[in-house]
N, C-alpha and C positions, 0 to 999 in steps of 0.2 A: 434312592430314587434321584432322577435328574429333573431340575426345575430351571424355567426361563424367568427370571426376575427382572422387573422393571421398576426403577424408582426415579422421580423426576429429577432429584439431586445428584444422582452419580450414574445414571445411565441404565443400560441392559447388560446382563451377564447371565451365564449359566452357571447354576449352583448345584452342588451334591447337597441333598438334604434329607431330613425325615420328619416325621410327624412328633408331637410332643407325647410323652410317656404318660401313664396315668398318674404317676406322682407328680410330674410337672404340670399337667393340666389343672391341679388344685390351686396353682398360685396366679392363674391368669383368668381374665373374664371367659365367660362360657363361650362366646363367639370366637375368641382367638384359640381357645383350648382346642377346639374341633377343626379349625382351619389353619392354624398356625405352622409354620416351618421352622426347622432349627438346621442351621448349616452344619455339615459333617466333614466337608473335605474341600477339595480345591474349587476354584471358581476361574472361569474364563470370561474376561472382559469383551463385549462385542461393540467397539466404539462405532462401527459403520452400519450397525443395525439401528434402523429409526422405530419411533412409536407406531407407524404404519404397517411395520412388519411382524407385530406381536400377533399371537394366535388370535383368530376371530371367533372366540367363545369366551364365557365367563371365566374368570379366574378362579384357581384353586385354593387361593388363601395368600398369605403374606408371611413376612420375617418380621422379627422384632427390631424396632428402631423407626427411621423417618417413615413416612408414608411409601408403600411398594405394593406392587401386585406380582404373585408368582402363579405360573402355570406347570403342571406336571407334563414333561415331554418325554419322548422316546429317545433312544441313543440315535436312531435315524434322523429324527428332528434337529437333534443337537448338532448332530454332523452336517445338516443342512446349513443350519444357522452358521455354523463356523466357516463353512466353504462360502457363503454368500458374504461374509464379513471379509474374509481374506480377498474375494474377488474385487470387492468395492475399496478396500485397502489399497491394493495393487493399483487399481485405476486412478485412485487419489494420489499415490506416489508416483504414478506416471505424468500426471496433470502438474503436480508441483515441479517435478524435474523438467518438464517441457517449460514452464513459466520461468524457472530458474536459468535454463539454456537461453531463453529469447532474451532474458533480462542480462544475462552475461554478455550476450552477442551485440546487444544495443549498447552496452556500456564500452565495449571493445570497438565498435563502429564510432561511438562519440569520441573516444580518446584517440583512434587513429586520424579522424578528421581534425580534431583539435591540433594534433602536432603537425600535421600537413598544413593547416592555416596559419600557424605560427611561421612556418618556413617563408610566408610571404614578406616579413617584416625583418628588419635588423634586429629589433628586439620588442617585446611586449611585456610590459610589467603590469599588474594588477594588485591593488591594495586588499586588505582583508576588508569584509563587509563591515562597515560602522552603522550606527544607528543615531538619528537625531530628530527629534519631536516624533517619535513613531515611525518616522520613514527610514528605508534602509538604502545605503548606497555604497559604492565602490568605485575607484578612480582607475581608469586604464591610460597607460602611457604607451604610444607607439613611437618606433623610428623607422622611418620609411624614406627612401632616397636622401638619407643624411638630414631630414627634418622630422621634428617632434610634433606628435599630435596628442593632446591630452583630452579625455573626456569623461565626465561622471555619469555613471550608469544607475539609474534610481529605481526602487520600487516603492512608490508613493501610495499611502494609504487610500487616498481618494481618488488617485488618477491611474494607478498602475505602473506599467513600464515606460520608462522615460530616458532618454539619452540627451544629455546636453553638453555641447563643447566648452572646454575650459579656456577659451579664447574669444575675441570678439569677432562674430561672423559679418557684422555690418559695421564698417568704420564710422558711418553717420550715426550710429545708435549705441547707447551703452546698454542696451537691453540684452538680456541673454536669449540665445536661441535655443530651439529644442526640434529633434528630429521628428518629422512627420511625413506624410505623402501627399503629392498634389492630385489634381483631378486624374491624370493619367496613371497613377500608382507609382510615380517615381519618388524615391526618396530626397527631400529638401529639408532645409533648416527653415524654421518659422520664426521670423523677429517681428516682435510687437504685435503678435497674434493675428497678422494679416499679410505681412511680406514674406514672400518665398524666395530663398536663394539656393540655386543648385549646388549639389555635393561637388568636389573636386574628384577626380578619379581615386587620390590617395584617401580622401575622406571617406569615400565609399567602401574601399578596401577595409577599413579600420571599423567602420560602423558596421559592416556585414559580419566582420569577425566577432563583434560584441553582440549583434543580435542573435549569433549562431552558437557563441560559446561562453557568453556572459555569465555574470552571477546569478540573473534573475530571468533566464532564458525561458522558464516555465510560467512565468508572471502573465496575468492577462495584460493587453494593451488596450488602453481605455483612453489614450492621448494621442 
């Protein structure tokens, strides 16, 4: 006979089975002797069939082992379950392929954009990500129009994504500046927490490149 077996520990499958013989029944409790199944052949896993798809009737018994339920089913019911399982598996495969294709396209677009962005500069070098006191950082060095610009891109534990220039922004202050936006949304350097200094055109190109293709572009900005 064919059975549909459900076990929470390993899922749902179609199993060829038989009832216990008179001799076998002597070795089991009365309840299992009359309702138990013994597997006798192949089984078909149904990974896309869920608990909600089980027969809407009391089970016909169980197999030895972990907790399980089994229903006697016809060949037509078995074929129906296998067909439904194939349909769902195909849908799952198509969805996974679509997701992978979208991921590949996004990666290709990112890499193409990165290569085009690099062409703006005479050179652009980036260090490996380093860690200091729980914060991550990488250094970017650009050469543009014969001038060198260096920045630290940081992913700070308490603040998030931060860009600092590795040179003095304000000749009258020894404080380090950091990138922020003014009231109009324009990118500016903030020095001493209150003074805003506009970026030069070259600085803007460098900073935009880091914001788009830096090491921590997916980090939240909290500063």
